[in-house]
N, C-alpha and C positions, 0 to 999 in steps of 0.2 A: 365362554366368558361373557358376562353381561356388558352391555354398552356403557352403562354408568360406571362400572368398575374400570373399563378401558380408559374412559376419559379422566377419571379420578387419578389414575396412576401414570397417565401419559407424560406428566412433567418430568418423570425420571429420564425419559428418552428425548426430551425436547431439544437437546444439543445435537441430536443425531438426525433430525428431520430433514435438514437440507443436504441430501446426499445425492450424488450423481446416479442416474439410472443405469449407467453402464459399468458399475463397479465390479460386477462379476467377471468382466473381461480381464481384470487384473490377475485373476487366478491362473490364466493361461499364458502369462507373460513372464519372461525371465526377470529375476529380481533386479539385476544390475544392468539395465539397458540404458547406459549413460551416452552422452554425446549430443542429445537434443538440447535446444535452447530453453533456458529458464528465465522467468521474469519475476522480480520481487518489487512490489509496490509498497512504499512507505508513506503514510500520511502524517504530517505534523498538524494534528487536528486543533482547530481553534483560530487559525489564521496567524501563522508565524510572521513576525516583522522582518521582511526581507532586507530592509535598509540597514538594520542593525545586525544582520547576519553577514551579508557582503557589504562592507562599509565604504562609502565614497568619501574617504578621509581627506581629500583635497577640495571638496565641494563646499563653498561658503554657504550655499542655501541649506544644505543638510544641517550645518551647525547653527544657522540662524533659526531654523524651524524647530530645532530640538536642543534648546539651551541646557536642559537637564538630562535628557535621555541619550544624547549622542555619545558614541564611543570615542574617547580621547585619542588623539592622533598617536601619542606615544604608547598606547595600549593595543592598537590595531596590529594584527599579524599581516604584514604587508605582502601583497601578491605582485603588484606592479606599482607604477608611479601614481595611480589614481585609486586603486581599490585594495581592500584587505579583508581578511576574515575577522569575525568577532574574536575577542581576546581569549575565549574559552574553546576555540575550535582548532587548536594545533593538530590534533589527530586527523582532522579532515584535510588540513593543509599538507600533511604527510601523503595522503592519497593524491592530492593535487600535484605534488612534486613528482610522484611516480607516473603521472600521466593517466591516472585512473578516473579523473573527474572532469566532467563538462558542465558548465553552468549556463543555463539559458535564461536570459533576462526578459522582463516585461511579458510574462506569460499570463494569459487571461482569456476572455471571451466577450463578444458583443453584448451590450446592455447588461452589465454585471449585476448580480444579486448579492446583497450584503448580509443576508441571513445565513448563519452557519448551516442550518439544516438544508435549506434550498440549494445553496451553492455547493455543498457536499454532494447532494443528489445529482446536480448538474455534472460535476467532475466524475462521479461514480457511473452515471448512465451515459455520459458523453452526449447529452442532449443540448439543444439550444436553450436559452434562458426562459423562453416562453413555451417550452415543450416538456411534457411530463411523461417519462418512460418508467415502466415497471420492471425493467431488466437492466443489469449493469453491463458495461462493455467487456469485462472479463467473463461474466456469466455467458454472454453471447459468444465469446471466443470458445469457452468450454462447450457450449451447445454445438458449435460448428465442427467440433472434433468427433462428433458421432459416438460410436462405441469403441473408439480407440483408447488405449491405456493412457489417457491424459486427464488431469483433474486440477481443480484449483483448491488451495487450502488457505483459509483465513486463520491466522494464529490468534484466536480469541474464542470466547465462549458462545458468541452469537454471530449469525451471518449478516453481513452488510449488503446493501443493494448492489455494490460493485460485483459481487460473486453470484448474483441470481440471474439465471437464464430463463428462456421460455419453457424448456422441458428438462433441462439439466442444470443443477446448481452445484456450486462448490460445497465444501464442508468446513465447518468451524470447529476447531479444537486447539486448546493450549497444551494438551498433554495426550499423546496417542495411547499411552497406557490406560489412562482414565477412560478415554473414549472406548477402548476395547473392553475394559472391565464393566462398563455400563451395559454392554451387549451380553454380558455373561451373568447378569443378575437373574434370579428365578422369575421375576416379573417379565423381563424382556424375553427370556426363553419361552415362557408360557405364551406370550403373544405370537412369537415366531412359529410355535407348534400348532397354533389354532388356525390352520390354513383354510379350513372349511367353515369357520364360524360365520354364520349368516349375519350376525349383529354388526360385523365390521364393514359391511357394505352400506349401512345406513348413514345418511347425512355425510357422505364423502369420506367415511372412515376407512373405506377400502383403499384409498390412495395413501392415507397415513400408514396403514398396515403394510402396504407394499414398500413404502419408504423405509420402514423399520426393518423389514426383511433384508433389503439390500444394504442397510447400514451394517448389518451383521457381517457381510462379506467385506465391505469397505474398511470397517474398523479393524478387522483381523489383518487385512493386507497391510494397512498403514502401520499398525503396531509391529507386526512381525518383520517388516522391512526396516522400519526406523530403529528398532532396538539393536540392529546389527552394528550401529555406529554410535559412539559416544564421544562428544567433543572433548579434546584435551586443552582447548583454549580457556583462559580465565576471563569470563565475561563479567561486566559490571553487575553487582548484585542489586538490580532494580528490575521492575516489570519489563521495560523495554529491552534490557540486556537479556532477560530470560526468553522473551519472544524471539529475538534474533538467534539465540542459541538453539532454540527448538527448530527454527527455520533452517539453520545450517545443518543440524543433524538430519532433518528430513531430506535436504538436498544431497548431503554427503553419503547418506545411506543408499542412494541409488533409487529412491522412490520415483515413480513415473509421473509425478505432478509437474506441470509446466508453469503454473502461475501461483504466486503467494502474495498475501496481503497482510500488512501489519500497520497498526495505527498507534500513535503516541499522542496523548492529549495534553492539555494544559496551556496551549499557546494563545488563549484569548486574554491578552494582556492590556485590559483597559486601565489598570492601575498597578503601581509597583512593578512596572515592567522590567526595570533594571535587574532586580533580584530574581524574578521568575525566569526571565529569558536566559540570564547567565547560567542558571542551574540546568534548564532544559537543553540548551545548546551543548553544554558540557556532557550531559547524559547521551544525547544523540551522537555527538562526534566521537566520544570514546567507544561506544558500543559499535558504531559503524566500522571503525578501524579494526577492532577485534573480529567482527563478522567477515570482513574482506580477508584478513589473515587466515581465518579458519577455512574459507573456501579455497584460497590460493594454496594453502598447505595440502589440501586434498584434491587439487587439480580440477575443481569444479568452477572456479572463478572465471575461467576462460569461456564458459558456456552460460554465464549468468549476467544479466543486466539488471541494475537496480535503479529505480526511479523514486525520488523523494519530492513530494509536492505538499502544498497546503491549500485549503479551499479558497483562500484569498490572502492578500497582503494587508498592510495597515496604512493608515493615512500618513502623509509625509509630516504633517505638523503634529507635535505632541499635544495631548490634552491637559486639562488642569489637574489631573490626578496622577501625574508622572507615569502616564501610559499612552497608548495610541488606540484609536478607534478603527473600526472595520474599513478596509480599503478595497482595492481591486487587484491590479496586476502584481505579479510577484516573480521571484526567481525560482527555478527548479534545479535539482541536482540529478545528473545521470552518472552513475558509477559503473565502470566495467573495464575490461581489458581490450575491447575491440572498438574504442571510440575513434572516429575519424578526426575529430577536432577537440583536442583536450583543452582545458582552460575555459575561456569565455567564448561562447558560441556566437554571440551577437552584440549589438550596441548596448551601452549602459543606459539605465533609466535617466530620462531627461527631467530633472527637477525644476527646470524653468518652464516646462510646458506640461501643466497638469490639467485635468478635466475640471469641470465647474464645481466639483465637490472637494477639490484639493487632492485628488488621487492620481496615481500613475496611470498613464495610458498604455493599454496593451498593444504589442506589435506582433506577438505570436499567439495564435489560437491553440489552446491546450490539446485540441483534437488533432492538430497537425503533428504534435508529438506522439499521440496515440497511433495515428495512421502510419507514421514512420516506423514505430516499434513493431506494429502488426505486420507491415509489409516487409521490412528489411531484417527484422530480428526473428519474429515468430513465423515468418514466411507463410502468411495466410492472407485471405482477401479482406483487406482493411475496409473497403467500401461496403461490403456485406455486413461486417461487424458494427461499423459506425453509422450505417444507414445513409451515408452520404460520402462523396469524394472530397478529400482534403489534400492540400499540397503536402508534399513530402519534404522533410528537412534533411540536412546532410551531416548529422552528428554520428551516424553509425553506418 
């Protein structure tokens, strides 16, 4: 095969390039080796407004700074005497009432960056704000597992930084069947059969070729394992609901993956926030309740921890367009059956003590959350994965 032909057709397999180098190990492993811990990361991309998600409905400053955007007291789903859920989050309140939810307030990092792209990279790589890493913290976790039957799956068509390691990457797919079918095309098979083609070693094409060879094995394993389980739960008919349904089917099928990543966009609410966030939080909350029910029904919830984060929060004061601008610290959600401290983990945001930009001050470094998950849940060396030692929290 000519090098030009290889490059021309390589787009067909582009979704398969980020594949772990140890995928062939799957073929020697029993299909249903359950019992190990699984982690699902969900990003509310765009910067979700935490103050209108968990509402301080007795705080006069909140209502003074948001005369048009604040959630009315009689619409809040009350949690206690001070706080309540957004009016469209009743399904998440159900998880809270069952003891499955822990909310950590004021999560951020020193010298915060208000760029979506940069702050997302910081959260994905677990770097400092002035440090630029080319690998993600989940990618480094996958790296640390060597050739063991563990892998990360991003339920999307392209791989994010969070899943990229030094020598091993996660794999991105929204549909295991399509992933497998792509490896069965005549072009892909032709590439796999050209093992001695000298052209493929030119200009680093040898690496690309090897990646595609191993994609063949990985795609087959994922598809053949995941097709053994079809969810009977009725998920919301939207992209996020479909992503969570796929994630549940992968987990419930007994697939050996340990980490999953899902992203839901649209949270950059500079204008018309009321309408946009109302819809988005309804989508998130409804889908999450079904997802948890699906895992619980199939006895996999006890081994699954779910973390929801956004790359930053919003300003306390509303802007002139009935929206909020980029902020800093925010709340995060931890959902699971093994939480040591259900409900609110720490102190509430102090709206009377903001930074010079009118933003909430962080009190919990997000990497402390990661370190705790890696150490206490994934049972691995968190300092090695995060390149630094961070304090552990007591939520699990």
